[in-house]
C-alpha positions in Angstrom: 8.5 -44.8 25.7 8.6 -42.5 22.6 9.6 -39.6 24.8 12.4 -41.6 26.3 13.6 -42.5 22.8 13.7 -38.9 21.6 15.3 -37.7 24.8 18.0 -40.3 24.4 18.6 -39.2 20.8 18.8 -35.6 21.9 21.3 -36.5 24.6 23.5 -38.4 22.2 23.4 -35.5 19.8 24.4 -33.1 22.6 27.5 -35.2 23.4 28.6 -36.0 19.9 26.7 -34.0 17.3 26.9 -35.2 13.7 29.5 -33.4 11.6 26.8 -31.5 9.5 25.3 -30.2 12.7 28.5 -28.7 14.2 28.3 -25.4 12.2 24.8 -24.9 13.6 26.1 -25.6 17.1 28.8 -23.0 16.8 26.2 -20.6 15.5 23.9 -21.2 18.5 26.9 -20.8 20.8 27.2 -17.3 19.5 23.7 -16.2 20.5 24.7 -14.8 23.8 28.1 -13.8 22.4 26.1 -11.2 20.4 26.7 -12.2 16.8 24.4 -15.1 16.0 21.1 -13.3 16.1 22.2 -10.4 13.9 23.7 -13.0 11.5 20.4 -14.9 11.4 18.4 -11.8 10.6 20.9 -10.5 8.0 21.0 -13.9 6.2 17.2 -14.1 6.3 16.8 -10.7 4.8 19.5 -11.3 2.2 18.1 -14.7 1.0 14.6 -13.4 0.7 15.8 -10.3 -1.1 17.4 -12.6 -3.6 14.1 -14.4 -3.9 12.3 -11.2 -4.7 14.8 -10.2 -7.3 14.6 -13.5 -9.1 10.8 -14.0 -8.8 10.2 -10.5 -10.3 12.8 -10.5 -13.0 10.1 -9.8 -15.6 7.8 -8.0 -13.2 7.8 -4.8 -11.1 6.8 -3.6 -7.7 3.4 -4.0 -6.3 1.0 -1.1 -6.9 0.9 -0.6 -3.1 4.6 0.1 -3.0 4.4 2.4 -5.9 1.6 4.3 -4.2 3.6 4.5 -1.1 6.4 6.4 -2.9 3.8 8.6 -4.7 2.3 9.6 -1.4 5.7 10.4 0.1 7.0 12.6 -2.7 6.1 15.7 -0.8 6.3 15.9 2.9 2.9 16.2 4.5 1.3 15.5 7.8 -1.3 13.4 6.1 -3.1 12.6 2.8 -6.6 11.7 1.8 -6.1 8.0 2.0 -3.5 7.0 4.6 -1.5 8.4 7.5 1.9 9.7 6.5 4.5 7.4 8.0 5.0 5.0 5.1 5.4 8.0 2.7 8.0 9.6 5.0 10.0 6.3 5.1 9.9 5.9 1.4 10.9 9.5 0.8 13.9 9.3 3.1 14.9 5.9 1.7 14.9 7.2 -1.9 16.9 10.2 -1.0 19.8 7.7 -0.6 18.8 4.8 -2.9 17.7 4.9 -6.5 14.1 4.5 -7.7 14.5 0.9 -8.8 12.9 -2.4 -8.0 15.8 -3.8 -6.0 16.1 -0.7 -3.8 12.4 -0.9 -2.7 12.8 -4.6 -2.2 15.8 -3.9 0.0 13.7 -1.4 1.9 11.0 -4.1 2.4 13.5 -6.6 3.8 15.3 -4.0 5.9 11.9 -3.2 7.5 11.4 -6.9 8.1 14.9 -7.2 9.6 14.3 -4.3 12.0 11.0 -6.0 13.0 12.8 -9.3 13.9 15.5 -7.4 15.8 12.7 -5.6 17.8 11.1 -9.0 18.6 14.4 -10.3 19.8 14.7 -7.3 22.2 11.5 -8.5 23.8 12.5 -12.2 23.8 15.8 -11.6 25.5 13.9 -10.1 28.5 12.6 -13.6 29.3 15.0 -16.2 27.7 18.6 -16.7 26.8 20.6 -18.7 24.3 18.9 -21.1 21.9 15.3 -20.0 22.9 15.9 -16.6 21.4 16.8 -18.2 18.1 13.7 -20.4 18.3 11.4 -17.4 18.6 12.8 -15.9 15.4 13.0 -19.1 13.5 9.3 -19.8 14.2 8.4 -16.3 13.0 10.4 -16.9 9.9 7.9 -19.6 9.0 5.2 -17.0 8.8 4.4 -15.3 5.5 4.6 -11.9 7.2 8.4 -11.2 7.0 9.0 -11.9 3.3 5.8 -12.3 1.2 3.7 -9.7 3.1 6.7 -7.5 3.7 7.5 -7.1 0.0 4.5 -4.8 -0.4 5.9 -1.9 1.5 2.7 0.0 2.5 0.5 1.1 5.4 0.3 -2.5 6.7 3.9 -3.5 6.4 5.3 -0.3 7.9 3.8 -1.6 11.1 5.9 -4.8 11.1 8.7 -3.0 12.9 6.8 -0.3 14.9 4.5 -2.7 16.7 7.1 -4.8 18.4 9.1 -1.6 19.1 6.1 -0.1 20.8 5.4 -3.3 22.7 9.0 -3.4 23.9 9.0 0.2 25.2 5.6 -0.5 26.9 7.0 -3.6 28.6 10.0 -1.6 29.9 7.9 1.3 31.0 5.4 -0.9 32.9 8.2 -2.8 34.6 10.4 0.2 35.5 8.0 3.1 35.4 11.0 5.1 34.1 10.1 8.4 32.4 12.4 7.7 29.5 10.6 4.4 28.6 7.3 6.1 29.2 8.1 8.8 26.7 9.4 6.2 24.2 6.1 4.2 24.6 4.0 7.2 23.8 6.2 8.3 20.9 6.2 4.8 19.3 2.5 4.3 19.8 2.0 7.7 18.0 4.3 6.5 15.2 2.2 3.3 14.9 -0.9 5.5 14.5 0.9 7.5 11.9 1.5 4.2 10.1 -2.1 3.1 10.0 -5.1 3.9 12.1 -5.6 0.2 12.6 -2.9 0.7 15.3 -5.7 2.1 17.6 -6.1 -1.6 18.4 -2.5 -1.8 19.6 -3.0 1.3 21.7 -6.2 -0.1 23.1 -4.5 -3.4 23.8 -1.8 -1.6 25.8 -4.5 0.0 27.9 -6.3 -3.3 28.3 -3.0 -5.0 29.4 -2.3 -2.3 32.0 -5.8 -2.5 33.4 -5.9 -6.3 33.6 -2.4 -6.9 35.0 -2.2 -7.7 38.7 0.3 -4.9 39.3 -1.9 -2.3 37.6 -2.2 -0.1 40.7 1.6 0.4 41.0 1.8 1.4 37.3 -1.3 3.6 37.2 -0.2 5.5 40.3 3.1 6.4 38.7 3.9 9.1 36.2 4.6 6.6 33.5 1.1 6.2 31.8 0.5 9.9 31.8 3.9 10.8 30.4 3.2 8.2 27.7 -0.1 9.9 26.9 1.5 13.4 26.7 4.4 12.1 24.6 2.0 10.4 22.2 -0.2 13.5 21.8 2.9 15.7 21.2 4.0 13.4 18.3 0.5 13.1 17.0 -0.3 16.7 17.4 0.6 18.0 13.9 -1.3 15.1 12.3 -4.4 15.7 14.5 -4.3 19.4 13.5 -4.0 18.3 9.8 -7.0 16.0 10.3 -9.1 18.8 11.8 -8.2 21.3 9.1 -8.9 18.9 6.2 -12.1 17.3 7.3 -10.5 14.0 8.4 -10.3 12.8 4.8 -8.7 9.4 5.6 -11.6 8.5 7.8 -14.0 9.3 5.0 -12.0 7.1 2.7 -11.9 4.2 5.3 -15.7 4.5 5.9 -16.4 4.5 2.2 -14.2 1.5 1.4 -14.5 -0.7 4.6 -17.8 0.2 6.4 -21.4 -0.5 5.6 -21.3 -4.3 6.1 -24.6 -5.9 7.1 -24.8 -7.6 10.6 -24.8 -11.2 9.3 -21.8 -10.4 7.0 -20.0 -8.7 9.9 -20.3 -11.9 11.9 -18.7 -13.8 9.0 -16.0 -11.1 8.7 -15.2 -11.4 12.4 -15.0 -15.2 12.2 -12.9 -15.0 9.1 -10.5 -12.6 10.8 -9.9 -15.0 13.7 -9.7 -18.1 11.5 -7.3 -16.2 9.2 -5.0 -15.5 12.2 -5.2 -19.2 13.3 -4.4 -20.4 9.8 -1.4 -18.1 9.5 0.0 -19.4 12.8 -0.6 -23.1 11.8 2.8 -23.9 10.4 4.9 -22.6 13.3 2.4 -24.0 15.8 2.7 -27.4 14.2 6.5 -27.2 14.2 6.4 -26.3 17.9 4.1 -29.2 18.7 6.3 -31.7 17.0 9.3 -30.4 18.8 7.8 -30.2 22.2 6.0 -33.6 21.9 4.6 -34.9 25.2 5.9 -31.9 27.1 2.8 -30.0 25.8 1.1 -31.5 28.8 2.8 -28.9 30.8 1.1 -26.1 29.0 -1.7 -25.4 31.6 0.8 -25.3 34.4 3.2 -23.1 32.4 0.3 -20.7 31.5 -0.5 -20.4 35.2 3.1 -19.7 36.0 3.7 -17.0 33.4 6.0 -14.2 34.6 4.5 -10.8 35.1 6.1 -9.5 31.9 4.6 -12.4 29.9 1.2 -11.8 31.5 1.4 -8.2 30.2 2.2 -9.5 26.7 -0.6 -12.0 26.9 -3.2 -9.3 27.5 -1.7 -7.2 24.7 -2.1 -10.2 22.4 -5.7 -10.8 23.5 -6.5 -7.2 22.8 -5.0 -7.2 19.3 -7.3 -10.1 18.4 -10.4 -9.3 20.5 -10.7 -5.5 19.8 -10.8 -5.8 16.0 -13.3 -8.6 16.2 -15.6 -6.6 18.4 -15.2 -3.6 16.2 -16.1 -5.5 13.1 -19.4 -6.7 14.6 -20.3 -3.4 16.3 -19.5 -1.1 13.5 -20.3 -3.3 10.5 -16.9 -3.2 8.8 -14.7 -5.7 7.0 -11.5 -6.8 8.8 -9.0 -8.8 6.8 -6.7 -10.9 8.9 -3.8 -9.6 6.8 -4.1 -6.4 8.9 -3.1 -8.4 12.0 0.1 -9.9 10.8 2.4 -7.4 12.5 1.1 -8.5 15.9 1.7 -12.3 15.5 5.1 -12.1 17.1 3.3 -12.1 20.4 2.1 -15.7 20.5 5.6 -16.9 19.4 7.1 -15.1 22.4 4.4 -16.3 24.8 4.7 -20.0 23.8 8.6 -20.2 23.7 9.3 -17.9 26.6 6.5 -19.1 28.7 7.5 -22.8 28.4 9.0 -24.4 31.5 11.5 -26.2 29.2 13.9 -25.2 26.5 14.1 -27.2 23.3 17.2 -29.4 23.0 19.7 -28.4 20.4 18.7 -31.4 18.3 15.3 -29.8 17.7 16.7 -26.3 17.4 19.1 -27.3 14.7 16.3 -29.3 13.0 14.1 -26.1 13.1 17.0 -24.0 11.6 17.5 -26.6 8.8 13.8 -26.6 8.1 13.7 -22.8 7.8 16.8 -22.7 5.7 15.5 -25.5 3.5 12.3 -23.6 2.8 14.3 -20.5 1.9 16.7 -22.5 -0.4 13.8 -24.1 -2.2 12.1 -20.7 -2.6 15.2 -19.2 -4.1 16.3 -22.1 -6.3 13.0 -23.5 -7.4 10.0 -21.3 -6.6 11.5 -17.9 -7.6 12.5 -19.0 -11.2 9.2 -20.8 -11.6 7.3 -17.7 -10.5 9.3 -15.5 -12.9 8.6 -17.9 -15.8 4.9 -18.2 -14.9 4.4 -14.5 -14.8 6.3 -14.0 -18.1 5.0 -16.9 -20.2 1.8 -18.3 -18.8 -0.2 -15.9 -16.6 1.2 -12.3 -16.4 -0.5 -9.8 -14.2 -0.4 -6.0 -14.3 3.0 -5.9 -12.6 4.5 -7.4 -15.7 3.9 -4.2 -17.7 4.4 -1.3 -15.3 8.0 -0.3 -16.1 7.6 -1.0 -19.8 4.5 1.1 -20.0 6.1 4.0 -18.1 9.1 4.1 -20.5 7.0 3.8 -23.6 4.7 6.6 -22.4 7.7 8.9 -21.6 9.3 8.2 -25.0 6.0 9.0 -26.9 5.4 12.1 -24.8 8.9 13.5 -25.5 8.6 12.7 -29.1 5.3 14.5 -29.3 6.2 17.6 -27.2 9.9 17.8 -26.7 9.1 18.3 -23.0 9.5 16.2 -19.8 6.4 14.2 -18.9 4.8 16.3 -16.1 1.5 14.6 -15.0 -0.2 11.2 -15.4 -3.5 9.7 -14.5 -5.7 6.7 -15.5 -5.4 3.2 -14.1 -3.8 3.7 -10.6 -1.2 1.0 -11.0 0.0 2.3 -14.4 -0.1 5.9 -13.2 1.9 5.1 -10.0 4.3 3.1 -12.2 4.8 6.1 -14.6 5.5 8.3 -11.6 8.1 5.9 -10.2 9.7 4.4 -13.3 9.7 7.2 -15.8 12.9 9.2 -15.8 10.7 12.3 -15.7 8.8 11.1 -12.6 5.5 12.8 -13.5 3.0 13.8 -10.8 0.1 11.5 -10.2 -2.8 13.7 -11.0 -5.9 12.0 -9.6 -6.8 13.4 -6.2 -6.7 10.5 -3.7 -10.1 11.6 -2.2 -11.6 10.9 -5.6 -9.5 7.9 -6.4 -12.4 5.5 -7.0 -14.8 8.0 -8.6 -13.2 8.4 -12.0 -13.8 12.1 -11.9 -13.0 14.4 -14.8 -9.8 16.5 -14.8 -10.0 20.2 -14.9 -9.6 21.9 -18.2 -6.9 24.1 -16.7 -5.0 20.9 -15.7 -5.3 19.5 -19.2 -4.0 22.7 -20.8 -0.7 22.3 -18.9 -0.1 18.9 -20.5 -1.6 15.7 -19.3 -1.5 12.0 -19.9 -3.4 8.9 -18.9 -3.0 5.1 -19.4 -5.4 2.3 -19.2 -5.2 -1.4 -19.9 -7.1 -1.8 -23.1 -9.1 -4.6 -21.5 -10.2 -2.4 -18.6 -13.5 -1.1 -20.0 -14.2 1.2 -17.0 -10.9 3.0 -17.4 -11.2 3.3 -21.2 -14.8 4.6 -20.9 -13.5 7.3 -18.6 -10.9 8.1 -21.1 -13.6 8.5 -23.8 -15.3 11.1 -21.6 -12.0 13.0 -21.0 -11.3 12.9 -24.8 -14.6 14.7 -25.3 -13.4 17.7 -23.3 -12.4 20.9 -25.1 -8.6 20.2 -25.1 -6.3 19.1 -27.8 -5.4 15.4 -27.4 -4.0 12.3 -29.1 -5.2 8.8 -28.3 -3.4 5.7 -29.3 -2.5 2.1 -28.3 0.8 0.4 -27.9 1.9 -3.1 -26.9 4.1 -3.8 -23.9 5.9 -7.2 -24.0 7.8 -8.4 -21.0 10.9 -10.5 -21.5 12.7 -13.1 -19.3 16.1 -14.6 -20.1 15.8 -13.3 -23.7 12.4 -14.9 -24.2 9.4 -12.7 -25.0 6.4 -13.0 -22.8 2.7 -12.4 -23.3 2.0 -8.8 -24.5 -0.6 -6.5 -23.2 -2.2 -3.5 -25.0 -2.0 -0.2 -23.3 -4.4 2.7 -24.3 -3.0 6.2 -23.9 -4.6 9.6 -24.0 -2.1 12.5 -24.3 -3.4 16.1 -24.0 -0.7 18.3 -25.3 0.3 21.5 -23.6 -1.6 24.6 -24.7 0.4 27.1 -26.7 2.5 24.7 -28.7 5.8 23.1 -28.0 9.0 22.1 -29.7 7.3 18.9 -30.8 3.8 20.1 -31.6 4.0 18.7 -35.1 2.3 15.7 -33.6 -0.9 17.6 -33.5 -0.7 18.0 -37.3 -0.4 14.3 -37.7 3.3 14.5 -38.7 4.8 12.4 -35.9 4.2 8.7 -35.9 2.9 7.6 -32.5 2.9 3.9 -33.4 0.2 1.3 -33.8 -3.4 2.2 -33.2 -2.8 6.0 -33.7 -6.1 7.7 -33.7 -7.0 11.2 -35.0 -6.5 14.2 -32.7 -9.3 14.8 -30.4 -10.3 18.5 -30.2 
């Protein structure tokens, strides 16, 4: 009875839609005309870019994004912490765009937009019209393409490359064409250059090929072997770099993420799976409410999946199962955050595998729901977040840019030279590299990032600075040890106070150690105590 009522309502809406619904109808009519999906993606990216700009009016980029730029300053086939793809992208981006918050936020949303475009490439292989929009609208309910995406780092760079790899693999499996095979290998290699977690995507592609009913046809062709060769060619320089440097990123990963006891690894695996389920809860609920009693068809629809969707099903199974097994077998942690770039797969499977298409009444309702969330986020949540971070509970991001500019000003006042190198608290040091007009080099080697090692005297003699939050006792204790080295230095504190709409926020005290260049400088009067370095000025440390 209820199904008949909603069916009748949908039928009436199809014949004579309400006036407010008509613009959405015209938009949905444009899906197959080629303009509606690009418009949806661009508007999504633009709205959430506006959200980020408002929400962080008195704050700065996440430390992960600042680290990404720091790692990419010099082209390299690797570094001691992460594979190089995210640094390459950041380097290329900032050759065109300035080093500002808005430009990196734009990079984050462009990356998310490319990811959604790649997902649509897959969806259009199976559905047409409104259903293509439904796939993307459901994904826009996930936190992956706006909140997660804003931290452009080794995780978020995979948002676009995973669906692109999956699309190429799907085309290669179906056609066994050499071109698609090469693209599959190259994209899979790029995914590995993004983060080694992508080994689970590569393993999932292998699993899908082996489990598919048409595996024999694919494996007897040239396609899988061409993919392997293409992937090795793209990965080759990085593999050589790993071999010549002692595989430093693996040592970092083992130090940070391994060593979990067996009972804890079981909990980690369960949390990983539950985290994925919780992330999918909202779009799943929306789909259930829209499909209603037609959900009874799910078992039959699953049995009737097309060959292409069967392939994607096994890819999805692999991206969940393989990390879970690895967590237990190797005793590692496995945050579900690392799996977000693969959650486009269940959306495609559910929407494209259904034997029915949602009526436009429901599609328009879904679009309005997504738009409503975005509007509330921009108009209400973003200003509230900005006020909260400025006036109630600031975090370290509230002080990055302020600290970088203060440090640069004090250094120039003291030496008359550009600020050349910086260390100390990672977030503050990355921020100084990014926001300072001198763009000093981050001086702590990444392989020793968590060890608080002592800088070489030769490094100090060239001129060196470090910043810590005064409340960070670990950092300031390390600064005490550095100050005891035989190098001429000045230590002082200053306050950084964020502002929002002309209103001062909660200040934070930053502790600075400046080691002046050996041999004097145009401003070396500071070493004689002549130059005022501000509140908290301490005597020169010899």
